[in-house]
DOKOLFI-694276 format. One record per residue (C-alpha): x, y, z; residue in one letter. Coordinates in steps of 0.001 Angstrom, whole numbers, plus 500000, padded with zeros to 6 digits. Layout:
N
XYZA ...
//
This chain:
644
587635945263428199M 590729946071426104V 590213949342424225F 593348949101422066T 591644946818419563R 588514946697417402N 585962944934419614N 583106944674417111L 583924941029416370D 582125940346419660R 578971942194418622S 575672940522417788L 574650943393415487S 575037942635411753P 575853946308411155Y 578565946460413800L 580102943226412570R 580427944815409097Q 583016947134410704H 584897944443412620A 587724944360410029E 588309948123410017N 591711949174411421P 589809951608413663V 589542950446417291W 585755950509417294W 583827949964420534Q 580162949372421266E 578299951981423287W 578957951328426983S 579715953013430288H 583201951496430106E 584021953102426742A 582917956514428000L 584888956043431230A 587979955288429131F 587439958525427191A 587160960528430417R 590227958888431935E 592415959726428928Y 590657962999427995D 589742961857424489R 587116963121422099V 584381960547421518V 583293959781417942L 579837958211417856V 579196956827414356S 575617955684413775V 574325953665410833G 572561950459409855Y 573443947328407951S 571724948130404634T 572935951753404455C 574808952284401156H 576859955303402253W 577706953599405545C 579321950847403457H 581171953406401338V 582592955200404374M 583577951856405899A 585545950994402733R 587101954447402439E 587722956576405536A 587307953869408168F 589694951565406289S 592294954285405666D 595509953800407729P 595981957513408435E 592372958019409549C 592652954913411729A 595922956174413255R 594341959485414232L 591204957884415625L 593104955248417602N 595587957753419050S 593325960649419945H 589681959482420010F 587414956806421412V 585487955525418389A 582045954061419108I 579797952374416545K 576007952339417069V 573382950356415135D 570505952811414829R 567985949974414632E 569197948559417939Q 569469951935419651R 566851954302418187P 567127956416421351D 570817957196420749I 570143957680417040D 567277960100417717H 569412962177420092Y 572392962310417732M 570235962980414653M 568443965794416459S 571826967382417188F 572898967003413547L 569680968584412234V 569812971363414836A 573393972289413859T 573403971677410088T 569754971817408998G 569761968343407437S 570330964706408381G 571314961300407072G 573473958260407640W 576230957495408359P 575734959924411228L 579027960955412847N 578903962995416053V 581922964223418001F 581465964644421750M 583528965766424713T 584643962974427090P 581638963781429303D 579293963224426323A 578496966792425232R 578181966815421411P 579907969707419638F 580149968738415944F 578181966433413627A 578392965384409987M 577320962608407652T 579498960943404995Y 583033962137404377A 585548960738401905S 589194959989402549T 590128962642399969E 588911966255399772P 585760966614397680R 584128969854396546L 584329972168399559D 584792969416402176M 588248968334403369P 589215964685403624G 588301962819406808F 591842962850408255S 591908966653407936E 588497966847409599I 589831964742412484L 592820967068412891S 590522970092412965Q 588312968381415561I 591355967715417766M 592469971353417547N 588970972641418267F 588639970428421336Y 592002971546422727R 591143975218422261E 587364975400422855K 586170972018424061G 585469973338427546A 582878975705426044D 580759972927424519A 577227973083425867R 574953970226426804E 572412969494424058F 568788968962425118S 565932967891422872L 562873970054422425N 560081968044424072V 557083970268423261D 555648967737420788H 556433964728422976S 554116965574425836R 551425963071426712V 548227964771425600D 545207964836427880K 543294962280425822A 546057959693426070T 546741960490429723R 543078959849430481D 543292956500428681L 546281955440430750L 544697956546434006E 541158955216433519T 541621952006431543H 540585948855433294G 536861949219433901G 533982948944431474S 530879951065431418D 528640949952428597S 526054952572429572S 528343955236428110Q 528293955947424381P 531285954310422702P 532171957273420477V 533019960883421175A 530458963529420292M 532192966365418436I 530903969337416461G 531040970261412789E 534482971855413152S 535985968403412516D 535102968571408834E 536871971920408558R 539975970475410222E 540014967490407886V 539553969811404910E 542496971894406135R 544743968811406381L 543738967541402942V 544431970985401472T 547825971079403191E 548729967715401657L 547386968856398295E 549754971845398225R 552803969588398045S 551163966869395944F 552935966138392660D 550077966412390156T 552244964999387351V 553914961980388961H 551944961645392251A 553408961412395716G 554616964462397608F 557459966813396768G 559400967440393573S 562631965491394144A 563349961978395389Q 560183960112396374K 559578958168399565F 556360956176399975P 554163958379402233P 552838955523404372H 551012957372407147A 549657960087404852S 548201957413402566L 546496955654405485L 545033958975406618F 543854959933403111L 542239956543402584Q 540402956728405905H 539234960254405108V 537904958949401794H 536284955953403494A 534499958317405891A 533047960223402925G 534833963432403889L 536857964154400749S 536953962854397201E 540226964767396737R 541804962674399470A 540826959518397618G 542237960801394318R 545614961693395874M 545827958305397524A 544831956400394397E 547209958318392106D 550121957693394482T 549298954013394911L 549121953638391119N 552519955302390594A 554266953239393274M 552664950016392039M 553574950549388388T 556973952175388425R 560434951473389839G 559710951508393569L 557990948148393092H 559928944895392674D 557819943516389843H 559394940044389953L 559639939148393628Q 556928941435394938G 557414944027397663G 559009947453397492F 562331949241397663F 562940952050400141R 562604955140397926Y 563352956408394430T 566102958893393694V 563966960730391133D 560621962488391014R 559187959997388490E 559404956932390811W 561784955264388309T 565132954342389915I 565093953197393519P 567647953138396252H 567649949365396150F 567554948487399846E 564395946816401136K 563114947497404639M 560605945408406570L 558680948484407671Y 558069949503404043D 556631946079403259Q 554377946276406324A 553039949768405707M 552507949245401974L 550786945897402502L 548441947717404897W 547799950503402382N 547265948290399328Y 544962945996401308A 542721948934402243I 542879950260398675A 541709946881397370T 538443947339399255R 538061951087398762L 538777951336395040F 538094947820393782G 541117947651391506R 542466944140390882A 546038945446390665G 545923946534394292Y 545100943034395454R 547798941620393171E 550309944078394626T 549312943234398198A 549661939536397396A 553158940235396040G 554181941946399275V 552894938975401257F 554836936642398959R 558021938692399439A 557599938621403209L 557302934852403269E 559983934099400695E 562671936677401450T 562091938293404875F 560917935395406996R 563317934103409666V 561701931281411615G 558392932652412852D 559478936293412583G 560728938641409886Y 564213940018409233A 564768943767409270G 566154944538405819A 567956943588402609H 571027945502401476D 570990947800398454A 574396946549397303D 575636943259395920T 579426942999396024Q 579629946775396528H 577478947512393445R 574134949095394148E 571217947307392519G 573426944708390787A 571060941832391622T 568004943567390196Y 568929945113386825V 569077943596383338W 570692944021379957K 568122943565377236L 570075940728375637D 569951938832378955E 566157938965378860I 566115937999375178E 568240934948375972G 565931933769378750L 562492934083377132L 560888932404374142D 559306934509371407E 555860934695372984E 557264935515376412E 559608938177375017L 556723939847373185D 554785939917376463A 557768941337378363A 558242944110375803L 554567945042376043R 554478945022379857V 557887946526380748F 559798949555379478S 562962947929378066L 565742949312375863S 569307948604374754R 570598951609376634G 568616950868379790G 567566953299382484N 570218952538385145F 573937952313384345E 573287950853380853S 570938948234382280R 567182948046382775N 565497948344386110H 562007946987385448L 559252949591385189V 555818948628383927R 554116950204380930I 550888948362381708I 549790948379385340A 549310945151387290P 545789943739387236G 544439945960384467V 540903946935385451H 537903947233383182E 537989951032383616D 541264951126381604R 540153949612378267P 543138950824376210Q 545583949135378606E 543414946043378714A 543555945697374891R 547373945876374901R 547875943638377924A 549092940070377384P 547130937276379041A 547679937225382831P 549017933649382798D 551619934646380191L 552734937656382266V 552998935370385286E 555133932959383255R 557490935796382329V 557688936896385963R 558569933405387174R 561151932862384406R 562961936137385113L 562769935710388890L 564249932214388663A 567175933601386663A 567604936486389094R 567774934085392010R 570817932454390396E 572715935714390831R 574514936669394002E 571989938177396402Q 572238941224398684P 573064940674402343E 570103940374404708R 569989941794408226D 568429938942410204D 567796941037413293K 564140940625414338I 562804943952415621L 559653943790417720L 558088947057416542G 558539946375412833W 557275942811413233N 554209943998415151A 553450946497412361L 553776943600409923T 551215941747412007G 548802944697411709C 549357944684407938A 548691940946407697L 545383941460409478L 544527944237406991A 545467941888404115A 543019939311405473H 540253941833406157R 540283943972403047Y 542114941986400349A 541058938486401392G 544596937088401056L 544700933390401851D 546872932583404838G 547355936183406010A 545197935832409119R 546806932539410114E 550285934036409620R 549291937001411816A 548153934643414567Q 551425932682414404E 553410935913414472L 551537937173417531A 552317933986419447G 555987934218418488F 556326937886419477L 554619937440422822V 556629934301423588D 560027935744422671R 559756939430423579F 557370939770426544V 559087938971429836R 559424941123432951D 559819943959430467T 559311944161426695V 562353943348424549G 563434945198421437H 565541943047419108A 566223939348418679L 569701938625417330L 569919934875416895G 568877933566420288D 569942936712422153E 567224939179423177L 568044942845423558Q 565896943507426607E 565800947292426436Q 562241948605426338E 561155951127423674F 557903953046423339L 557532952121419654R 557744948391420426D 555243948434423288V 552805950608421334G 553052948547418140A 552594945212419932L 549594946511421893L 548012947761418665L 548639944417416939F 547103942389419783L 544128944745420058A 543451944403416316M 543924940636416510L 541232940451419183G 538689941991416826E 538966938940414564D 538639936218417196D 536875936238420579V 539111933453421913D 542291935279420923L 540912938433422501D 540589936604425816R 543882934750425382R 545952937919425033Y 544022940025427569A 546745939586430251P 549469940623427795E 547491943680426711R 547060944720430348A 550812944258430883F 551615946367427813L 549341949168429019R 551193949118432333E 554556949311430534R 553344952314428548L 552695954099431825G 556338953525432765R 557615955070429539L 556750958546430752Q 558860961011432664K 557424964268433952D 554420963789431686D 556617963375428590V 556732960259426403W 560196958720426461M 561721956777423567E 563271954543426210S 564545954799429789I 567886952955429532P 570612952407432092R 573483953511429835D 572114956685428227F 569940959602429346P 566217959078428799A 565430960641425408V 562025962213424671P 560232960248421983A 560387961290418352D 556855962496417465P 557085962182413676F 555277959455411740D 557972959115409095Q 558818956669407688P 556946954564410258V 554411955621412894P 556104957128415921S 556014955431419285G 553770958256420502I 551249957677417702S 551316953893418081L 550808954047421834A 547993956596421568S 546215954701418788H 546512951371420581A 545135952807423821L 542260954436421938L 541386951140420228L 541417949421423619E 539059952068425011Q 536645951822422092I 536530948041422379R 535942948219426138D 532956950619425764H 534812953357427650Q 534476957086427294Q 537483958813425754Y 538584962292424837Q 539031963519421257P 542584963577419930H 543862966694418206S 544469966917414468F 548190967530413961L 550624968324411143D 549405966797407883A 552745965494406610H 554588964669409820A 551777963243411956R 549633961233409553G 549236958222411831F 548354960464414778A 545619961951412594N 544117958460412214L 543601958545415977S 542030961972415675A 539549960648413093L 538702957616415215A 538391959574418457S 536035962042416780R 533631959335415694G 534742958660412114Y 534764954907412671V 531836952535412742Y 531791950784416103V 530199947427415307V 529143945287418262E 528296941604417936S 528732938393419985P 530964936974417230Q 533122938860414705P 531224940135411684V 532718939281408263P 534946942179407301W 533531942401403806D 530144943265405331A 531319946484407010I 533350949536405891P 537116949708406208V 536784952426408855N 535225950046411373S 536148948744414812V 534639945474416012Q 533545945121419625V 532522941887421333H 529174942218423121G 525755940690423592D 523905943042421259G 524113943641417524R 524527947376417004T 526547949834414979S 527441953369416047C 528767956144413843Y 529254959779414883R 527303959141418050G 524244957609416356V 523648953928417108C 521594951471415070Y 520038948209416185L 521189945387413961G 524000945770411445L 523504948400408754P 524270947637405108P 527816947413403776K 527819950842402139K 526655952693405249M 527882956252405723G 
//
């Protein structure tokens, strides 16, 4: 390997290839690059980002394209680029160091390390020129060089806090005892009344930070709270809290109606920069589509609002039309088009007037908030005045709403025109964990929203993921025809959960994927070290304890624990109750706590029961009898739909 050139032109990562034209001599993470740094006693810059990251693009155009910055980096540093989606273990380690030393995080994530890989300084974006109280990047590099010469030997090794990454007793028991079946044991845990108090505590904790004006959580930029919404909806389904249902419904309504939602294509942007859910950061991530499809599918059943089904159908449409790559799904769409954020998505009012006839324009003006001045850089990002699928409980909206077929005509006309514009770049990397979560969401769309084709698409996706990713180990990312074979906890856990859920729908598929599920359980056992969950155990980086937080997607720990619990329930095995954890950070883990404490109906039947005949908080088990168990009480025959 020649280190006196930029080697990213050889990379398979779309993100790394975006930096291949920089004058910086970028390298990929490797033993060889670190050995070169040690040999020449150079500081290592590890710069982490991802292909749809707006500020990563800005820094690439500015500091990393600046001749003076490049000269300093090439002469005195070894510069390494990392795609965080390919290497979440490296990203988690570096981000933990950034947060520990600065109190905040973000991307691009730039960490400076000694030649023997001890981090000593971290930062996010920096401009070429000084801004506010921050010097320009070349000055920062000079200061880093001076610091290393004077104090580099004092840099300490950084270790992650692993307290929250330990394998809890319940999950450890699942890993150790899985394999047999004892149908004489009750299939649900028997727990006392303290559970209701714990659930009440978690709902109250979420309520404290709930935005009662605009919904969602917090008072600044708004991210879709995927795991918290799943938890709140399951709490509501279990009859434990009407407040939980109201928070979930208000948030779902706000996200569905306002600027987080792509009202033309369907699907959702990553977050909004304001409290009111109006202007998004325009990138689109696969995991957001998966988790919101899952949430809106459940909401369709729980709350009966037509707009929820329409929104779920739009996400499914967006997946098939804009994310699908072969039999899998791409990771993301960029926020920028030709270096302008949101350029593909926003409109001048006269553009809309020129595209629509009089009837269509009247409908557009009644449905969307449109103005000459716009709401984003003198243009209009579409926000609805009237919610999708106006329900009979909103009579004032219903009276103002144009006919649904007319609104659909407007949507198609505007979308067709938008497709003529230049489109954002797409990251075609197929990530196993995100695709498996999408599979779970497709199953939810079939079960609770009755979306045509969702179940069949889930079955096709399962076959593709097993065929392409499951070998002697479990792969992580497919880049073209090349498989990144590194094994990650989040991938193994998500795929096991997907296959376990898939087996509920079809006895034959349950049997077909039984060997793969057994293999995945065995791989989970290997992703532990000294009783601690590991993000991965790679050859080229220290094993990093897994990130426990369920934001923005469920953590590998939560996915693995939930998948193992579902396997135990479906195999009639005894299991231990999971603990209720932090309300905001561990929402998906709290789903496992609900299920392990009996707040799911365990429905047993020789063939799958139609999902519309049982509650959303149900698990289907294949067996000779026809029973349903809830909170330790079992009924012969199947109880009515509104049980519990």
